C-alpha positions as CSV (number, residue, x, y, z in Angstrom):
1,X,44.5,-14.4,174.8
2,X,48.1,-13.4,175.2
3,X,50.8,-12.4,172.7
4,X,52.5,-14.7,170.2
5,X,56.2,-15.1,170.0
6,X,57.9,-16.4,166.9
7,X,61.5,-17.7,167.5
8,X,63.6,-17.9,164.4
9,X,61.5,-15.4,162.6
10,X,64.1,-14.4,160.0
11,X,64.0,-17.8,158.4
12,X,62.0,-19.0,155.3
13,X,58.9,-19.8,157.3
14,X,59.2,-17.2,160.0
15,X,59.1,-14.2,157.7
16,X,55.7,-15.2,156.2
17,X,54.3,-16.6,159.4
18,X,54.9,-13.2,161.1
19,X,53.1,-11.5,158.2
20,X,50.0,-13.8,158.6
21,X,49.8,-13.7,162.4
22,X,50.0,-9.9,162.4
23,X,47.2,-9.8,159.8
24,X,45.0,-12.1,161.9
25,X,45.8,-10.9,165.4
26,X,47.2,-7.4,164.8
27,X,50.9,-6.5,164.7
28,X,50.9,-5.4,168.4
29,X,50.1,-9.0,169.5
30,X,53.0,-10.6,167.6
31,X,56.7,-10.5,168.7
32,X,59.3,-11.5,166.2
33,X,62.7,-12.8,167.4
34,X,65.9,-14.3,166.0
35,X,69.5,-14.7,167.0
36,X,70.3,-12.3,164.1
37,X,70.3,-8.6,165.1
38,X,67.8,-7.6,162.4
39,X,64.7,-9.0,160.8
40,X,64.5,-9.4,157.0
41,X,61.3,-7.9,155.5
42,X,60.5,-6.2,158.7
43,X,56.7,-6.0,159.2
44,X,55.2,-2.7,160.3
45,X,54.1,-2.6,164.0
46,X,55.7,-6.0,164.9
47,X,58.3,-5.6,167.6
48,X,61.6,-7.4,166.8
49,X,63.9,-8.8,169.5
50,X,67.4,-10.4,169.3
51,X,66.9,-13.6,171.1
52,X,68.9,-16.9,171.4
53,X,66.5,-19.7,172.2
54,X,69.4,-21.5,174.1
55,X,69.5,-18.7,176.6
56,X,66.6,-19.9,178.9
57,X,66.8,-17.0,181.4
58,X,66.5,-14.4,178.6
59,X,63.7,-16.4,177.0
60,X,61.7,-16.5,180.3
61,X,62.3,-12.7,180.7
62,X,60.9,-12.1,177.2
63,X,57.9,-14.3,177.9
64,X,57.1,-12.6,181.1
65,X,57.7,-9.0,179.8
66,X,55.5,-9.4,176.7
67,X,52.9,-11.7,178.3
68,X,53.5,-14.4,175.7
69,X,51.0,-17.2,175.7
70,X,51.8,-18.8,172.3
71,X,55.3,-19.7,171.0
72,X,56.2,-20.7,167.5
73,X,59.6,-22.3,167.7
74,X,61.1,-22.2,164.3
75,X,64.8,-21.9,165.2
76,X,66.7,-24.9,163.9
77,X,69.6,-26.0,161.7
78,X,68.2,-27.7,158.6
79,X,69.2,-30.9,156.9
80,X,72.1,-29.9,154.6
81,X,73.6,-27.4,157.0
82,X,73.3,-29.7,160.0
83,X,75.4,-32.4,158.4
84,X,78.3,-30.0,158.4
85,X,77.8,-28.9,162.0
86,X,76.6,-32.0,163.9
87,X,77.0,-31.0,167.5
88,X,75.7,-27.5,167.2
89,X,72.7,-28.8,165.2
90,X,71.8,-31.3,167.9
91,X,72.2,-28.7,170.7
92,X,70.1,-26.0,168.9
93,X,67.4,-28.4,167.7
94,X,67.0,-30.2,171.0
95,X,67.9,-27.8,173.8
96,X,65.9,-25.0,172.1
97,X,62.9,-27.3,172.2
98,X,63.5,-28.4,175.8
99,X,63.7,-24.7,176.9
100,X,60.3,-23.9,175.4
101,X,58.7,-27.2,176.6
102,X,59.9,-26.7,180.1
103,X,58.5,-23.1,180.3
104,X,55.2,-24.5,179.1
105,X,55.4,-27.2,181.8
106,X,56.0,-24.5,184.3
107,X,52.8,-22.7,183.0
108,X,54.5,-19.7,181.5
109,X,53.2,-20.6,178.0
110,X,49.8,-22.0,177.0
111,X,50.5,-23.3,173.5
112,X,53.5,-24.2,171.4
113,X,54.0,-24.8,167.7
114,X,57.1,-26.8,166.8
115,X,57.8,-27.9,163.2
116,X,58.9,-31.4,162.4
117,X,59.8,-32.6,158.9
118,X,59.7,-35.4,156.4
119,X,63.4,-35.9,157.5
120,X,62.1,-38.1,160.3
121,X,61.6,-40.8,157.6
122,X,64.5,-42.8,156.5
123,X,65.5,-45.4,153.9
124,X,63.4,-48.1,155.6
125,X,60.2,-46.0,155.6
126,X,57.7,-46.8,152.9
127,X,58.3,-44.4,149.9
128,X,54.8,-44.2,148.5
129,X,51.9,-42.9,150.6
130,X,54.1,-42.9,153.6
131,X,51.7,-43.4,156.5
132,X,51.4,-41.3,159.7
133,X,52.7,-44.2,161.8
134,X,55.5,-46.2,160.3
135,X,59.2,-47.0,160.7
136,X,61.2,-43.9,161.5
137,X,65.0,-44.6,161.0
138,X,66.4,-41.2,159.8
139,X,70.0,-41.1,158.6
140,X,70.6,-37.4,159.1
141,X,71.4,-35.2,162.1
142,X,68.4,-33.1,161.3
143,X,66.1,-36.1,160.9
144,X,67.3,-37.7,164.2
145,X,66.7,-34.4,166.1
146,X,63.2,-34.1,164.6
147,X,62.3,-37.7,165.4
148,X,63.5,-37.2,169.0
149,X,61.7,-33.9,169.2
150,X,58.4,-35.5,168.1
151,X,58.8,-38.1,170.9
152,X,59.5,-35.4,173.5
153,X,56.5,-33.3,172.3
154,X,54.2,-36.3,172.8
155,X,55.9,-37.1,176.2
156,X,55.4,-33.6,177.5
157,X,51.7,-33.6,176.4
158,X,51.0,-37.0,178.0
159,X,53.0,-36.5,181.2
160,X,52.6,-32.7,181.9
161,X,49.6,-31.7,179.7
162,X,51.8,-29.3,177.6
163,X,49.8,-28.3,174.5
164,X,52.4,-28.6,171.8
165,X,51.4,-29.1,168.2
166,X,53.5,-30.0,165.2
167,X,53.5,-30.7,161.4
168,X,55.9,-32.7,159.4
169,X,56.7,-30.1,156.8
170,X,57.7,-31.3,153.3
171,X,59.9,-29.1,151.2
172,X,58.6,-25.6,151.3
173,X,58.5,-23.4,148.2
174,X,58.4,-19.6,148.5
175,X,59.9,-16.5,147.0
176,X,59.7,-13.9,149.8
177,X,62.7,-15.2,151.7
178,X,65.6,-17.5,150.8
179,X,65.6,-21.1,151.9
180,X,67.8,-22.0,154.9
181,X,70.1,-24.9,153.9
182,X,67.7,-27.8,153.3
183,X,67.8,-30.7,150.9
184,X,64.7,-29.4,149.0
185,X,66.2,-26.0,148.4
186,X,66.6,-26.8,144.7
187,X,62.8,-26.4,144.4
188,X,63.2,-22.7,145.3
189,X,66.5,-22.0,143.6
190,X,65.3,-23.3,140.2
191,X,62.6,-20.6,139.9
192,X,65.1,-17.8,140.5
193,X,67.5,-19.4,138.0
194,X,64.7,-19.6,135.4
195,X,63.9,-15.9,135.7
196,X,67.4,-14.5,136.2
197,X,69.8,-16.9,134.3
198,X,67.9,-19.2,132.0
199,X,69.6,-22.3,133.3
200,X,70.1,-24.3,136.5
201,X,72.5,-27.0,137.7
202,X,70.5,-29.3,140.0
203,X,72.2,-31.1,142.9
204,X,69.5,-33.8,143.0
205,X,69.0,-36.4,140.2
206,X,66.2,-35.6,137.7
207,X,63.8,-38.4,138.7
208,X,63.9,-38.2,142.5
209,X,60.3,-37.3,143.6
210,X,59.9,-35.5,146.9
211,X,56.9,-34.1,148.7
212,X,56.6,-30.3,148.5
213,X,54.2,-27.6,149.7
214,X,53.7,-24.0,148.6
215,X,54.4,-21.5,151.5
216,X,50.8,-20.2,151.6
217,X,49.5,-23.7,152.2
218,X,52.2,-24.4,154.8
219,X,51.3,-21.2,156.8
220,X,47.6,-21.9,156.5
221,X,48.1,-25.5,157.8
222,X,50.1,-24.1,160.7
223,X,47.5,-21.6,161.7
224,X,44.6,-24.0,161.2
225,X,46.4,-26.6,163.5
226,X,46.9,-24.0,166.2
227,X,43.3,-22.8,166.1
228,X,41.6,-26.2,166.4
229,X,40.3,-27.5,169.7
230,X,42.9,-29.8,171.3
231,X,40.4,-32.5,171.9
232,X,39.9,-32.9,168.1
233,X,43.5,-33.8,167.6
234,X,44.3,-37.5,167.4
235,X,48.1,-37.1,166.9
236,X,50.2,-35.8,169.8
237,X,53.6,-36.0,168.1
238,X,53.5,-34.5,164.6
239,X,51.0,-34.6,161.7
240,X,52.0,-35.8,158.2
241,X,51.4,-32.8,155.8
242,X,51.4,-32.8,152.1
243,X,50.7,-30.5,149.2
244,X,52.2,-31.9,145.9
245,X,55.0,-34.3,144.9
246,X,57.4,-33.8,141.9
247,X,60.8,-34.6,140.6
248,X,63.3,-32.0,139.3
249,X,62.6,-32.9,135.7
250,X,58.9,-32.3,136.2
251,X,59.5,-28.8,137.6
252,X,61.9,-28.1,134.7
253,X,59.2,-29.1,132.2
254,X,56.7,-26.8,133.9
255,X,59.1,-23.9,133.7
256,X,59.7,-24.5,130.0
257,X,56.0,-23.6,129.4
258,X,56.9,-20.1,130.6
259,X,60.6,-20.0,129.5
260,X,61.0,-22.3,126.5
261,X,64.8,-21.9,126.4
262,X,65.3,-22.8,130.0
263,X,68.0,-25.5,130.5
264,X,68.5,-27.8,133.4
265,X,71.7,-29.9,134.1
266,X,72.3,-32.3,136.9
267,X,75.3,-32.7,139.1
268,X,74.4,-34.5,142.3
269,X,76.1,-33.8,145.6
270,X,75.7,-35.1,149.2
271,X,72.1,-33.7,149.3
272,X,71.1,-36.3,146.7
273,X,72.1,-39.0,149.2
274,X,69.7,-37.4,151.8
275,X,66.9,-37.1,149.2
276,X,66.9,-40.7,148.2
277,X,66.2,-41.7,151.9
278,X,63.0,-39.6,152.0
279,X,59.4,-40.4,150.9
280,X,58.1,-39.6,147.5
281,X,54.4,-39.2,148.4
282,X,53.1,-38.5,152.0
283,X,49.7,-39.8,153.3
284,X,48.3,-36.9,155.3
285,X,44.8,-38.3,155.5
286,X,44.7,-37.8,159.3
287,X,45.3,-34.0,159.0
288,X,42.5,-34.0,156.3
289,X,40.2,-35.9,158.7
290,X,41.0,-34.1,162.0
291,X,40.8,-30.5,160.8
292,X,39.7,-30.7,157.2
293,X,43.1,-29.8,155.9
294,X,43.2,-29.3,152.1
295,X,46.1,-27.9,150.0
296,X,45.3,-25.3,147.3
297,X,48.5,-25.2,145.3
298,X,49.7,-27.9,142.8
299,X,52.8,-27.6,140.7
300,X,51.2,-25.6,137.9
301,X,49.7,-23.0,140.3
302,X,52.9,-22.9,142.4
303,X,55.0,-22.2,139.3
304,X,52.7,-19.3,138.2
305,X,52.8,-17.7,141.7
306,X,56.6,-18.2,142.1
307,X,57.4,-16.6,138.6
308,X,55.0,-13.8,139.3
309,X,56.6,-13.1,142.7
310,X,60.2,-13.3,141.6
311,X,59.5,-11.2,138.4
């Protein structure tokens, strides 16, 4: 069986993935790690290590010491942050992946989860029902690194038999940990603003529709993908994944049902330029076919859960 290592466990996804994995496999079988010296929302019984994924000798040492067989590689610089730190974003997003892929190739690891993103799509990709296989011409550092990463994941599977699995996450909405500098962060910030301030200034134009997913669905999709028999998977790069799609004005209208005086204003910044290059609606029919993926949260249900959680 072997233990599970989550790299980048203090981030938005990591905090909740650790929680779920420890519930399923027991906290003793999960190791949390991050470059930061502490773990937000520390989970009882889960050991926490300070680990830099770019330090391959240290990574190997951890994998041997804790008998790690499954790695969830979440450490990355996200879209908005990466645009301000190009070289480091490329180094972290790519070399981190290579370090883990190579250790799997050398048979130290049995299985890898590595997240991709809707950022792999660009202005030339179809906007509506964006198919699994289509033109990928991303225009951001993050998107370019994710597109390259997908190709390397498939290469390592086909050439070396490395079992690496991946999802193209849409914008992820959750209240337990803050978002990490992505273009879709407004979809988390707006809930906090509604509860705490009564108004929000949105950095994306009101009618730009983007694909989103509630965190519980994203974590469940990740775990389902990791549990399925490899021979049932038809995609060796990264699966399209979808939950719901909405624009800022739609989320504002939903919030007004709970907070009638909520006010939304719009002042677009560079993140708007990124958002307009991304799809509006994702076709994830292959995930639905290959492992019966089905999302549970729409905008109404997500809004209720977010407001409840923040309050």
